Structure formats: structure tokens, C-alpha cells
C-alpha positions, 0 to 999 in steps of 0.5 A: 716533110719538106713542106713541113720543114719549110713551114717551121722554118717560116715560123722561126723567121717571122716576128714572135708577136705574129706567131706566139700562141697561134695554131697553124694548119700545115697541109696540102689544103685538100681533105682526104678521107682516112680510109682513102689514105689507107687504100692509097698506101696499099695500092702503091705497095701493090698490097690487098685491101684485106690488110686493112683492119678496122678498130673502134673509134678513139675519143676525138677520132676523125673520118676525114683530115683537112687543113685550112692553110689560109692562116699559114699563107697569110701570116707566114707566106707559106703554102704546100709545094707538094700535093697528097699524091706526091707527098704520100709517094715520098713518104712511102719511099722514106719508109721503104728506105729507113726500115731500121729507124722505124722498126724500133718503134713497132712496140707502139702498135700495142698501146692500150687505148679506150675507145669512145664506147669504153672498150679497151683496144691495142692501137 
């Protein structure tokens, strides 16, 4: 979260001509498989992998997340200070300490979504 906030701060401080209409990838620059993210969270919470539920792919679904951060470095002078492992640890801690905030959003787990093959699933 701190890396994201630093990046947004940099965007507001460089000239509008450098950022207007631009897209910046903000991340660690390391690709991480989506399933690996789930495995990492479960490992850190000492939970079984059997809690992972596989659902149909949504249109545009990806198997890996990767951000090329070269443009953010060149244009904004920004680079991530936290790697994936440190970031996921801080994220888990935040969720553990802010249960009241995120529990009111649990209704979103039941949003109907069409999968690539047209089936209706609740994500």
C-alpha cells in the first residue's frame, strides 16, 4: 500500500504533460501466478490448501500478474520499495487488524458474473 501511495504522490507532483492520458503499472516488477498468491496467503495463515475454490474464468481473466514498472521509473522516478513477500505480509496484517472495515464488503462475494463460456457464477 505504501508503494502505491508513493506512486500516486509522484504522479501528482510531475508535470501534467508527462502523465496526462498515460497508464502506469505500479507493482514489484515480479510476475506471480494467481494460484501462488492464494497458496502464500494460506501458508501464512496456517490454513489448508483445500480452502481454495476454483471457479470459471471471467472474460479477461489472467493466470499471472506482472507489472512492467520501467515507465514508472523513467517518468516518475518511482520504484517499489517492497517486494511481493513483504507486501503480502503487510496486507495480511492489515486485514487481520481491520476486520470491521472489510467485513461490510463481504456482500460482494455474491456478485453474479458470466464466465467465458457464458455460465453464470457468483464471484
